[in-house]
N, C-alpha and C positions, 0 to 999 in steps of 0.2 A: 343493306337491302331491307326495306320495310316488309313486314310479314303481316298476314291477315289471319285473324282468329275468329272462328264462328262459334256462337253459343247456341246449342240446339235444344236446350231444355226449357225454353220459354213456352208458356202456354199460348200467348197471343202473337208474339212476333220475336224473331231472333234479333240479337244486337251484335254488331261487329266492332271489334276493338283493334286499332292499329297501334303497333308498338315497335320499338327497335329490337327488343329481345323478347323471347317467349315468356309468358306469365308462368309463375310457379304453379305446379300441378295442384297444389292444395288450395288455390284461390277458390272462393265460393262463387256461385253463379251470381248472387246479388251484388257482390263487390265488383264483378266484371261488368255488370249491367250499368252500374253507376259511372263507369269510366267513359262510356260512349252512348248516352241516351239519345244523342242527336241522330244516331243511325237506326232508330226504330222506324218502321214503315207506317205510312199513312196513305189512304186512298183519297184521291181528289179527282173527280171526273172519271176519265178513262185512264188516268195515270196513277202510278204509285210513286210517292216521293218519300224522302227521309224527313222525319219530324223536325230535324235541325234547321230546315229551311225557314221555319217560323221564327226561330231565334235569329237567323241571319237577317230576316226582314225587319224584325224589331231593332236589331243593332244598326242597320242602315238608316232607319228612321231616326234613331238616337244620334247618329252622326250629324245629321242636319241640325238638330237642336244644339249639340255640343259645339259645332263650328260657329253657330250664331252666338253662343255664349262667349266664345273667344273674342269675337268682334265687339260684343257689348262690354267686355272687360277692359278693352283698350280705351274706351271713352273717358272713364274717370281718371285713368292714369295720365292721359294727354292733357286733361283739364288741369290737374294738379301741376304738371310740368310747366304749363303755360303760366300758372300763378307764381310758381317759383321763379321763372324767368323774369316776369314783370317785377317781382319783389327784389331780385338781385340787381336789376338795372336801376331801380329806385335807390337801393343802398349805395351803389356806385355814385349816383348823383348826390346823395347826402354826404358821402365821404368828400367829394369835391367841394361841396358847400362848406363843410367844416374847415377844409384847407383855406378857403377864401376868407371865412370869418376869422380864423386865427391870425391870418396875415394882416387883416384890418385891425384886429385887436392889438397887435404888436406896435402899431403906429398911432394908436389913439392918444389924444391929449386932453380930453375933457371927460368929466365924470358921467355926464348924460350919455355920451356916445359909448363910453366903456360899459355902462349898465345895459344899454340896448344890445350891444354885441354879445355880452355875457348871456343875456336872456335868450338871444337867438341861438347861441351855441348850446345852451341847456336844452332848448326845444328840439334842436336837430339831434343832439345826443340821445334825448329821450325817445325820439322817433326811431333812431338806429337801434336802441335797445329793444324796443317793441318789435321792430322788423326782424331782429335776430331770433327772438322767441317765436315769432310767427313762422319764420323760415324753418326753425327746428321742428315745429309741429307739422309743417307741410312735408318735410323730409320723412317723418314717420308715416304720414298718410301715403306718401309716394311708395315707401317700402311695402306697406300693406296692399296697396293697389297692384303693385308689381307681383307680389306673392299670389294674389287672386288671379291675375292674368296667367301666371305660370301654371297654376293649378288647373285653370280652364284649358290651357294648351295641352297639358299632360293628359287630362281626361279624354280629350279628343283623340290624341295620338294613341293612347292605350286602347280606346274603343276600336280604332282601325286595326291595331295589331291583333286584337281578339277576333275581330271579324275575318281577318285573313286566315287565322288558324282554323276557324270553323269552316270557312269556304274551302280551304284545302282538304280538310277532313271529309267534307261532303263530296267534293269532286273525286277524291280517291275512292270513296265508297261506291259512287256511280260507275267508275271505270272498272272496278274489280268485281262488282256484284254478279256479272254474267258468268264468272268463273267459280262461283260459290254454290255448290249443289243445294245446300240448305236454304240459301236465298231464293233460288229458283223454285224449290218446293213450296216455300212460303208464298211466293208470288202466285203459283198455281192455286194454292189454298184460298187466297184472297179473291182470286178471279171466280172460283167456285162459289164462295160465300156471297159475292156481289152479282153473280149471274151474268158476267160480261168479261170480255177479254181486257186484260190490264197490262200496261207496259211500265217498267221501272226505268225512268229516264229523267234527265234534267228538266225542270219546269221552265217556262218562258220567264217567269219572275226571277228565278235563280240566275238565269243568264243575264238578265238586266242588272241584278245586284252585283254580279261579277264585274261587269263593265263599270258600274258606278264605283265599286271598291278600287278598281285600278286608277280611276280619276282621283279619288281621295288620296291614294298612296303617292301619286305623282305630285300632289300639292304639298306633301310633307317632305321637307328637306332635312336630313340628319347627317351629321359628320362629327368625327372625333379628330381634333386638330392637335398635332404634336407641338409641345412647348419646350423651350429651353429653360432649365431650372438652375438658379443660382441661390443656394440656401433656401429661404422660404419665398423667394421671388420668382415669378414665372414670366417668361418673355414670349410673345407671339410675333411672328413675322407678318407685318402689315404692309399692304400695297396702297399707296396714296395716288389718286388720279391716274391709276393704271400704269405708272412708270417709276414712282419713287418707292423703294422698298426699305423699310426700317424695322428694327425690333422695338416693341413697346411693352411696358409692364402691364399685365392683365390686372386691372384694378377696378373692381365693382364698387369701391367706395368713392371713385371719382365720377362726378356727374357728367363731365365732358371728356372727350379726347383732349389731351393736353400736350402741346408741342413747345420745346424750348425755342427761343428766338432764332438762333442761327439755323436750326434744323428747319424751321418754318420758312425762312428765307430761301433755303436750298430747294424747297418744294414749291416755290412761287406763291407763298402765302404771306407776303409782306404786309404788316399792319399799316393801315392808312388812317389819316385823321378822321375820316368819316365812319370808321368802324366803331361799333359799340364797345365801351369799356366795361369790364366786369371784375368782380372781386373773386380771388382764387385763394383758397387755403392750401398751403403747401405742407410738406411732410412734417416740418418742425412745429406746426400749429399756427404759424404766423400767416397773415393775410397780405397778399400782394395784388396789384392791379394788372389785369391782362386785357387782351383784345379778343373779341368774338369774331371768328372767321367761319366761313362755310366751305367745306371740302366737297368737290364735285362727286368723287367716288372714294369709298374706303372698302377694301377687300381683305378678308382673313379666310384662308382656305378657299372654299368655293362660295362663301357668303359675302355678298356685296350689297352695300347701301349707297344711295345717291343723296346728295345735298345734306351732308352731316355736319352739325355744328362742332366746332373745336375751339379751344382756348389757346392763344399764342401768348406765351409768357414774355415778360420784359427782358431786356438784355442783362438786367441785374441778377436774374436767376440762372447763374452760370453753371451750377451743378445739377440743374433740374433734369429729370429723366422723362422721356415721352411716355405718356400713359394712355392705355386703351380703356377709355371710360364708358359710361352708360349711354352716351349718345349713339354708340355703336352696339355695345353688348345688350342694352336694354330693349333693342328691337327684336331680340330672339330669346328663346328659352335656353339657358346655358348652365353648365355645371363644370367647375374646375375639379379635376381628379388629381390630387397631389401625388398619390402613390404611383399613378401611371403617367404623370406629367402630360396630361392631355386636357383640352378644352372641348367638352361635348356641347354641340350646338344643334338646336332644332328650330326650324322656321315653318310656319303654316302659311302657305301662300295667301296673301291678301290681308293678314292680320296686323301688319305694321303700317304706319302712316308716313314714315320718312321717305319711302320710295323703295323699290325692290331691287335688283338685288341678286337673285340667284343667277349665276352665270351658266 
């Protein structure tokens, strides 16, 4: 049961503090005032309101700015990801060109052709080396952009949490004020000072803020998803296209969802000649060629995305493990809690571009 404490020694207005347990009797008046300055009284027109309404109004205005910053933070990240995608496709094409040139070089019979092919190989290898360095730099930029996006998301969510605490505090204050003799005496005193009848009640702006706050809260989706742990590896249950359920390793180091060949076939994701080929670095550090496919829907817990890119590995990767990579995880703010074996996920409605999502 929450209890209400009144401070009656203020010169100008009393301040009420809500707590789960009574304060110690030796607390000073000043210390208790600092705990709830939002519950001081202010005359506005024919009403008396709590001063905390001003802070709520400022916080709600800030919410609009913070949400806009979230959307703005997605733009550089998407641009970098597009650059990475173009570069990786170019690297696959260069790898195929190297294979062709080496095959031609193996059958060459004259010096001029040999020198031409060697020159071409050196040029392509130089381009590949430069592409790898560029890709490494882009990955660093991607990590920075993702960090900035997560910070923007967290600032927005934290502001909503703080505004909810303040709104609840003010609402409780209004509900209980009529039962506090000191509050009623102060209200009479203010009425006498202003020469008119005053009422202590919710302002119309406060009611509007409450409605807007509810809308903001509905737009923030948060959940802790239980994972299966095997040593230092964590597995999430993932539903593909609404009907195929499989465990995937939660891997923020993987740029894509990655599926072994046979598993992809069982999910009707068979590689076709027209599919784009991509380079994939596997756990042992080696690079293999895979096929880029698009999954209609991917769901983890209650978080769902549409049109998600994934990599289907070749049949030669027989021991590969399916990975839940950044084409899914990157659309949300997420945190792996190793001690609790959970994946904490947060989504702000409208801040992802892959398609939404929440069920």
